[in-house]
N, CA and C of each residue as an Amber inpcrd file, in Angstrom:
protein
   411
   0.8420000  -1.1860000   0.0000000   0.0000000   0.0000000   0.0000000
   0.8890000   1.2510000   0.0000000   0.4810000   2.2510000  -0.7910000
   1.2710000   3.4760000  -0.8680000   0.5750000   4.6240000  -0.1280000
   1.3310000   5.6760000   0.0980000   0.8030000   6.8410000   0.8100000
  -0.3210000   7.5250000   0.0410000  -0.3150000   7.3710000  -1.2790000
  -1.3500000   7.9660000  -2.1240000  -2.7490000   7.5620000  -1.6410000
  -2.8360000   6.3350000  -1.1100000  -4.1300000   5.8020000  -0.6880000
  -4.6240000   6.3670000   0.6420000  -3.7240000   6.9310000   1.4350000
  -4.1490000   7.4300000   2.7520000  -3.8290000   8.9050000   2.9970000
  -3.1450000   9.5470000   2.0450000  -2.7150000  10.9310000   2.2820000
  -3.8900000  11.9000000   2.3340000  -3.6560000  12.9850000   3.0520000
  -4.6230000  14.0860000   3.0810000  -4.2360000  15.0330000   1.9530000
  -5.2100000  15.3170000   1.0900000  -4.9310000  16.1630000  -0.0660000
  -5.2500000  17.6350000   0.2050000  -6.0940000  17.8730000   1.1810000
  -6.4710000  19.2560000   1.5110000  -5.4030000  19.8570000   2.4360000
  -4.3780000  20.4020000   1.8180000  -3.2210000  20.9050000   2.5470000
  -3.4560000  22.3530000   2.9570000  -3.2130000  22.6210000   4.2300000
  -3.3400000  23.9820000   4.7410000  -1.9400000  24.5930000   4.7540000
  -1.8120000  25.7840000   4.1790000  -0.4940000  26.4170000   4.0830000
  -0.5250000  27.8630000   4.5600000   0.6580000  28.3630000   4.8640000
   0.8730000  29.7810000   5.1380000   2.1150000  30.1930000   4.3430000
   2.3690000  31.5000000   4.2900000   3.5680000  31.9830000   3.6140000
   4.6210000  32.3440000   4.6620000   5.8840000  32.3890000   4.2620000
   6.9490000  32.7320000   5.2090000   6.7930000  34.1310000   5.8080000
   6.1160000  35.0160000   5.0740000   5.9680000  36.4160000   5.5010000
   4.7980000  36.6390000   6.4570000   3.9770000  35.6290000   6.6850000
   2.8450000  35.7850000   7.6000000   3.3440000  35.8850000   9.0310000
   2.5600000  36.5290000   9.8780000   2.9270000  36.5770000  11.2900000
   2.6260000  35.2130000  11.9130000   3.3420000  34.9030000  12.9640000
   3.1120000  33.6450000  13.6730000   1.6920000  33.6200000  14.2260000
   1.1730000  34.7760000  14.6330000  -0.2030000  34.8350000  15.1370000
  -1.1910000  34.4100000  14.0580000  -1.0030000  34.8960000  12.8280000
  -1.8940000  34.5120000  11.7220000  -1.8060000  33.0060000  11.4630000
  -0.5990000  32.4730000  11.5070000  -0.4060000  31.0340000  11.2910000
  -1.0780000  30.2330000  12.3940000  -0.9090000  30.6800000  13.6370000
  -1.5150000  29.9840000  14.7790000  -3.0420000  30.0130000  14.6750000
  -3.5860000  31.1370000  14.2480000  -5.0450000  31.2420000  14.0910000
  -5.5350000  30.2860000  13.0120000  -4.8000000  30.1960000  11.9290000
  -5.1720000  29.2780000  10.8440000  -5.1280000  27.8310000  11.3440000
  -4.0940000  27.4980000  12.1380000  -3.9740000  26.1520000  12.6970000
  -5.1540000  25.8620000  13.6260000  -5.5200000  26.8380000  14.4440000
  -6.6580000  26.6620000  15.3620000  -7.9540000  26.4630000  14.5720000
  -8.1860000  27.3330000  13.5710000  -9.4070000  27.2570000  12.7600000
  -9.5280000  25.9200000  12.0410000  -8.3910000  25.3740000  11.5920000
  -8.3830000  24.1090000  10.8540000  -8.2210000  22.8950000  11.7730000
  -7.9990000  23.1590000  13.0580000  -7.7930000  22.0990000  14.0580000
  -6.6370000  21.1620000  13.6800000  -5.4960000  21.7940000  13.3640000
  -4.3000000  21.0380000  12.9860000  -3.1180000  21.4580000  13.8590000
  -2.1630000  20.5660000  14.0070000  -0.9980000  20.8190000  14.8590000
   0.2370000  21.2370000  14.0920000   0.1200000  21.2890000  12.7750000
   1.2550000  21.7300000  11.9710000   0.7270000  22.3280000  10.6850000
   1.5290000  23.2040000  10.1210000   1.1160000  23.8650000   8.8890000
   2.3240000  23.9470000   7.9660000   2.0970000  23.7340000   6.6910000
   3.1870000  23.7970000   5.7230000   3.3690000  25.2330000   5.2490000
   4.6160000  25.6150000   5.0670000   4.9470000  26.9620000   4.6250000
   5.3320000  26.8800000   3.1540000   4.5790000  27.6040000   2.3320000
   4.8330000  27.5670000   0.8880000   5.0060000  28.9860000   0.3520000
   5.7310000  29.0560000  -0.7550000   5.9500000  30.3290000  -1.4300000
   5.9350000  30.0430000  -2.9210000   5.0370000  30.6910000  -3.6350000
   4.8820000  30.4620000  -5.0820000   4.7240000  28.9730000  -5.4020000
   3.9740000  28.2600000  -4.5710000   3.7030000  26.8480000  -4.8000000
   4.8070000  25.8970000  -4.3660000   5.9320000  26.4360000  -3.8830000
   7.0390000  25.5780000  -3.4400000   7.0470000  25.4270000  -1.9230000
   7.3420000  24.2270000  -1.4830000   7.4370000  23.9450000  -0.0550000
   8.6980000  24.5980000   0.4950000   8.5380000  25.4810000   1.4610000
   9.6760000  26.2070000   2.0420000   9.9770000  25.7820000   3.4750000
   8.9430000  25.2660000   4.1600000   9.1660000  24.9030000   5.5540000
   7.9370000  24.2800000   6.1740000   8.0770000  24.0080000   7.4610000
   6.9880000  23.4360000   8.2340000   6.9930000  24.1170000   9.5960000
   5.8200000  24.3750000  10.1170000   5.6690000  25.0370000  11.4120000
   4.7100000  24.2140000  12.2550000   5.1260000  23.8770000  13.4700000
   4.2810000  23.0750000  14.3550000   3.8300000  23.8940000  15.5560000
   2.7850000  23.3910000  16.2030000   2.3170000  24.0490000  17.4190000
   3.4200000  24.0470000  18.4810000   4.2580000  23.0260000  18.4660000
   5.3740000  22.9570000  19.4160000   6.4110000  24.0400000  19.1250000
   6.6700000  24.3150000  17.8450000   7.5810000  25.4130000  17.4750000
   7.0760000  26.7300000  18.0680000   5.7790000  26.9540000  17.9300000
   5.1810000  28.1970000  18.4320000   5.3010000  28.2560000  19.9530000
   5.0230000  27.1570000  20.6090000   5.1150000  27.1210000  22.0690000
   6.5410000  27.3740000  22.5430000   7.4980000  26.6620000  21.9590000
   8.8880000  26.7520000  22.4240000   9.6000000  28.0300000  21.9960000
   9.3400000  28.4970000  20.7770000  10.1160000  29.6240000  20.2640000
   9.4260000  30.9730000  20.3910000   8.1400000  30.9650000  20.6450000
   7.4220000  32.2350000  20.7950000   6.9720000  32.3990000  22.2490000
   6.1130000  31.5080000  22.6910000   5.5390000  31.6290000  24.0300000
   6.6260000  31.5320000  25.1090000   7.4210000  30.4670000  25.0770000
   8.4340000  30.2550000  26.1180000   9.5060000  31.3490000  26.1130000
   9.8130000  31.8900000  24.9350000  10.8390000  32.9290000  24.8410000
  10.2780000  34.3460000  24.9740000   8.9620000  34.4550000  25.1600000
   8.3470000  35.7630000  25.3560000   8.3500000  36.6540000  24.1200000
   8.3850000  36.0380000  22.9280000   8.3590000  36.8310000  21.6960000
   6.9170000  37.1990000  21.3590000   6.7500000  38.2700000  20.6260000
   5.4220000  38.7300000  20.2210000   5.0250000  38.0530000  18.9090000
   3.9890000  37.2130000  18.9360000   3.5700000  36.5060000  17.7160000
   3.0240000  37.4410000  16.6360000   2.6290000  38.6590000  17.0290000
   2.1340000  39.6260000  16.0420000   3.2580000  40.1450000  15.1530000
   4.4700000  40.1820000  15.7130000   5.5910000  40.7930000  15.0020000
   6.7070000  39.8030000  14.6550000   6.4650000  38.5340000  14.9010000
   7.4300000  37.5050000  14.5100000   6.8760000  36.8240000  13.2660000
   7.6980000  36.7570000  12.2280000   7.2570000  36.1390000  10.9790000
   7.4760000  34.6240000  11.0280000   6.6320000  33.9180000  10.2920000
   6.7270000  32.4570000  10.1990000   8.1470000  32.0320000   9.8160000
   8.7570000  32.7400000   8.8600000  10.0880000  32.3550000   8.3790000
  11.1520000  32.3980000   9.4740000  10.9000000  33.1540000  10.5440000
  11.8730000  33.2730000  11.6230000  11.9240000  32.0240000  12.5080000
  10.8250000  31.2750000  12.5520000  10.8010000  30.1090000  13.4490000
  10.4870000  28.7830000  12.7600000  10.1340000  28.8210000  11.4760000
   9.8010000  27.5770000  10.7730000  11.0440000  26.7010000  10.6150000
  10.8040000  25.4260000  10.4420000  11.8920000  24.5090000  10.1070000
  11.9590000  24.4720000   8.5840000  13.0610000  24.9750000   8.0370000
  13.2050000  25.0330000   6.5870000  13.8090000  23.7820000   5.9710000
  14.2300000  22.8760000   6.8240000  14.8540000  21.6400000   6.3530000
  13.8000000  20.5330000   6.4110000  12.8840000  20.5540000   5.4490000
  11.7200000  19.6680000   5.4920000  12.0210000  18.3110000   4.8650000
  11.7430000  17.2640000   5.6130000  11.8410000  15.9000000   5.0880000
  10.5220000  15.6220000   4.3730000  10.6080000  15.1430000   3.1470000
   9.3950000  14.8230000   2.3950000   9.6540000  13.5740000   1.5720000
   8.5790000  13.0390000   0.9960000   8.7000000  11.8910000   0.1100000
   7.6100000  11.9930000  -0.9460000   7.4870000  10.9570000  -1.7520000
   6.5150000  10.9270000  -2.8390000   5.2360000  10.2040000  -2.3930000
   4.0990000  10.5550000  -2.9890000   2.8560000   9.8260000  -2.6920000
   2.9490000   8.3360000  -3.0450000   3.9020000   7.9790000  -3.9110000
   4.0640000   6.5780000  -4.3090000   4.8890000   5.7590000  -3.3210000
   5.3500000   6.3970000  -2.2580000   6.1530000   5.6950000  -1.2450000
   5.2970000   4.6720000  -0.5100000   5.8660000   3.5030000  -0.2920000
   5.2090000   2.4420000   0.4590000   5.0330000   2.8810000   1.9200000
   3.9430000   2.4590000   2.5570000   3.6610000   2.8940000   3.9320000
   4.7430000   2.4630000   4.9190000   5.3290000   1.2910000   4.7140000
   6.3800000   0.8350000   5.6320000   7.6400000   1.6850000   5.4620000
   7.9430000   2.0440000   4.2280000   9.0890000   2.9080000   3.9520000
   8.8580000   4.2920000   4.5750000   7.6400000   4.7910000   4.4570000
   7.3000000   6.0910000   5.0430000   7.4830000   6.0640000   6.5590000
   7.0590000   4.9740000   7.1720000   7.2150000   4.8330000   8.6180000
   8.6970000   4.8580000   8.9880000   9.5250000   4.1810000   8.1890000
  10.9770000   4.1690000   8.4520000  11.5650000   5.5820000   8.3260000
  11.1130000   6.3180000   7.3230000  11.5880000   7.6960000   7.1330000
  11.2130000   8.5370000   8.3540000   9.9550000   8.4360000   8.7770000
   9.4770000   9.2320000   9.9030000  10.1970000   8.8480000  11.1970000
  10.3680000   7.5630000  11.4280000  11.0630000   7.1040000  12.6370000
  12.5250000   7.5330000  12.5940000  13.1480000   7.3910000  11.4500000
  14.5560000   7.7350000  11.3040000  14.8480000   9.2100000  11.5350000
  13.8990000  10.0600000  11.1630000  14.0780000  11.5060000  11.3190000
  13.3640000  12.0390000  12.5600000  12.6930000  11.1320000  13.2830000
  11.9200000  11.5080000  14.4800000  10.9190000  12.6300000  14.1670000
  10.1420000  12.4050000  13.1180000   9.1130000  13.3710000  12.7220000
   7.7510000  12.6960000  12.7420000   6.7180000  13.4850000  12.8960000
   5.3560000  12.9520000  12.9720000   4.5200000  13.2580000  11.7440000
   5.0550000  14.1330000  10.8880000   4.3110000  14.5210000   9.6940000
   5.2470000  14.4780000   8.4910000   4.7090000  14.0290000   7.3730000
   5.5330000  13.8510000   6.1840000   4.8210000  14.4490000   4.9660000
   5.2910000  15.6100000   4.4820000   4.7150000  16.1790000   3.2600000
   5.0450000  15.2930000   2.0640000   4.1650000  15.3220000   1.0710000
   4.3290000  14.4840000  -0.1180000   4.4050000  15.3600000  -1.3570000
   5.4880000  15.1810000  -2.1120000   5.6950000  15.9520000  -3.3330000
   5.8330000  14.9980000  -4.5110000   5.3360000  15.4550000  -5.6600000
   5.4950000  14.6980000  -6.8960000   5.8190000  15.6990000  -7.9950000
   6.8860000  15.4550000  -8.7230000   7.3550000  16.3800000  -9.7650000
   7.5150000  17.7980000  -9.2190000   8.0240000  17.9050000  -7.9880000
   8.2590000  19.2080000  -7.3710000   7.0220000  19.8860000  -6.8210000
   5.8600000  19.2830000  -7.0130000   4.5970000  19.8960000  -6.5650000
   4.0990000  19.2130000  -5.2920000   3.6880000  20.0200000  -4.3430000
   3.1270000  19.5230000  -3.0960000   1.7920000  18.8470000  -3.3780000
   1.6740000  17.5640000  -3.0110000   0.4710000  16.7890000  -3.3310000
  -0.3790000  16.4640000  -2.1110000   0.2610000  16.3780000  -0.9370000
  -0.4840000  15.9950000   0.2520000   0.4250000  15.8900000   1.4530000
  -0.1220000  15.3210000   2.5180000   0.6420000  15.1350000   3.7490000
   0.0880000  13.9190000   4.4730000   0.9490000  13.2100000   5.1760000
   0.4960000  12.1320000   6.0610000   1.1010000  12.3770000   7.4330000
   0.3690000  11.9650000   8.4370000   0.8670000  12.0700000   9.8100000
   1.0010000  10.6550000  10.3680000   1.7080000  10.5670000  11.4500000
   1.8930000   9.2630000  12.0980000   0.5230000   8.6920000  12.4960000
  -0.4240000   9.5760000  12.8370000  -1.7570000   9.0810000  13.2110000
  -2.5510000   8.5890000  11.9980000  -2.1660000   9.0260000  10.7890000
  -2.7700000   8.4660000   9.5700000  -2.1870000   7.0850000   9.3030000
  -0.8860000   6.9500000   9.5500000  -0.1670000   5.7060000   9.2620000
  -0.4500000   4.5870000  10.2560000  -0.5520000   4.9460000  11.5430000
  -0.6360000   3.9380000  12.6040000  -1.7260000   2.8820000  12.3960000
  -2.9860000   3.2720000  12.1530000  -4.0140000   2.2370000  11.9880000
  -3.7880000   1.3540000  10.7640000  -3.2380000   1.9370000   9.6960000
  -2.9770000   1.1760000   8.4750000  -1.8500000   0.1750000   8.7200000
  -0.8050000   0.6350000   9.3910000   0.3110000  -0.2590000   9.7260000
  -0.1570000  -1.3910000  10.6280000  -0.9880000  -1.0590000  11.6040000
  -1.5090000  -2.0890000  12.5180000  -2.3120000  -3.1270000  11.7370000
  -3.1690000  -2.6570000  10.8520000  -3.9830000  -3.5560000  10.0390000
  -3.1050000  -4.4520000   9.1690000  -2.0830000  -3.8570000   8.5390000
  -1.1670000  -4.6300000   7.6960000  -0.4230000  -5.6860000   8.5240000
   0.0120000  -5.2980000   9.7270000   0.7310000  -6.2370000  10.5990000
  -0.2020000  -7.3560000  11.0630000  -1.4400000  -6.9920000  11.4300000
  -2.4220000  -8.0050000  11.8450000  -2.6510000  -9.0070000  10.7190000
  -2.8040000  -8.5110000   9.4940000  -3.0020000  -9.3890000   8.3390000
  -1.7970000 -10.3010000   8.1450000  -0.6060000  -9.7480000   8.2780000
   0.6210000 -10.5230000   8.1270000   0.6630000 -11.6560000   9.1510000
   0.3760000 -11.3360000  10.4140000   0.4580000 -12.3650000  11.4520000
  -0.6490000 -13.3990000  11.3190000  -1.8070000 -13.0040000  10.8040000
  -2.8720000 -13.9780000  10.5520000  -2.4580000 -14.9460000   9.4550000
  -1.8290000 -14.4490000   8.4110000  -1.3430000 -15.3070000   7.3240000
  -0.2600000 -16.2460000   7.8570000   0.6600000 -15.6990000   8.6460000
   1.7270000 -16.5080000   9.2410000   1.1440000 -17.6520000  10.0710000
   0.1040000 -17.3300000  10.8500000  -0.5310000 -18.3160000  11.7200000
  -1.1390000 -19.4510000  10.8920000  -1.7710000 -19.1190000   9.7940000
  -2.4090000 -20.1050000   8.9230000  -1.3460000 -21.0630000   8.3590000
  -0.2170000 -20.4930000   7.9140000   0.8360000 -21.3100000   7.3120000
   1.5790000 -22.1800000   8.3180000   1.5560000 -21.8120000   9.5750000
   2.2980000 -22.5700000  10.5730000   1.4310000 -23.5720000  11.3370000
   0.1810000 -23.7290000  10.9340000  -0.6850000 -24.7160000  11.6010000
  -0.8710000 -25.9550000  10.7690000
């Protein structure tokens, strides 16, 4: 099974020039914990609720006057929608990330989170062990 089958296609984005407050409001309105930062259709970074907590709130910075580009992670790990779910899990575990943007031909196509992957991986593992059990009886 590939990520194409489980990815979220409705991607919520902000621009690097937006204020952190605007980004946080968009995240709240969409009920999401991370937002992708794009510029002219290109993926530039990722911003999480934890980034906002640690780099704005904890440091006493003003979210009205701090731009997304100042605190976003610009070194984004991504993969293709055609990536196998087990490979995607390895990428996420290896980089200790919970969200994985998906690009195809340089274009942002979707995103998957660990919570999207977990039930599918569990189901695949359950199926594998059921097959194993049948063959060993």
